[in-house]
C-alpha positions in Angstrom: 103.6 130.3 112.4 101.7 127.2 111.4 99.9 127.2 108.1 96.4 126.0 107.6 96.5 123.6 104.6 92.9 122.5 104.9 91.7 124.2 101.7 94.8 123.1 99.7 94.4 119.5 100.9 90.7 119.5 100.0 91.5 120.9 96.5 94.1 118.3 95.9 91.8 115.5 97.0 89.0 116.9 94.8 91.3 117.1 91.8 92.8 113.6 92.3 89.2 112.3 92.8 88.5 113.2 89.1 91.0 110.7 87.9 94.7 110.0 87.5 96.7 113.2 87.6 100.4 114.1 87.2 102.3 116.3 89.5 102.7 119.0 86.8 98.9 119.1 86.3 98.3 119.2 90.1 100.8 121.9 90.6 99.2 124.1 87.9 95.7 123.4 89.2 96.7 124.3 92.8 98.5 127.5 91.9 95.9 129.8 93.5 96.1 128.0 96.8 99.8 127.4 96.9 100.7 130.9 95.8 98.7 132.3 98.7 100.6 130.0 101.1 103.9 130.8 99.5 103.6 134.5 100.5 104.3 133.5 104.1 106.5 130.5 103.4 110.1 130.6 102.1 109.4 127.6 99.8 108.3 128.0 96.2 104.6 127.2 95.5 105.4 123.9 93.7 107.3 122.7 96.7 104.3 123.4 99.0 102.1 121.2 96.7 104.8 118.5 96.8 104.9 118.5 100.6 101.1 118.3 100.8 101.1 115.4 98.3 103.5 113.5 100.5 101.6 114.3 103.7 98.4 113.1 102.1 100.2 110.0 100.8 101.5 109.1 104.3 98.0 109.6 105.7 96.7 107.1 103.1 94.4 109.6 101.4 96.1 109.4 98.0 98.8 107.2 96.4 101.0 107.4 93.4 100.7 104.6 90.8 103.1 103.7 88.0 100.8 101.5 86.0 98.6 101.5 84.0 98.7 105.3 84.0 101.4 107.1 86.1 100.1 109.7 88.5 98.2 110.4 91.7 95.0 108.6 92.5 92.8 108.3 95.6 94.0 105.8 98.1 93.0 104.2 101.3 94.8 103.0 104.3 94.3 99.4 103.1 96.2 100.0 99.9 99.3 101.6 101.3 102.4 99.5 101.7 103.2 98.4 105.2 106.3 97.0 106.7 106.3 93.3 107.8 105.7 93.0 111.5 109.2 91.6 112.1 111.2 94.2 110.2 113.8 96.4 111.9 114.0 99.1 109.2 
């Protein structure tokens, strides 16, 4: 059964839009959404949040920064790292 992550993704984007946020803070803030999804998923709630963060990161909606403050921030497709056109890996 496929899950609908629309509400969780929207909540993550909304929270990240408020400013730099750590995974621990996001995981705690998303508990209501992720706990509901965890009832029909064998993964723990924190792991569902981690998977959605990576999915949103790959889509260019958010990014993780190390400096000046470490945490998740809003991103755009233009700010994501891209492989050089001639790379094989």
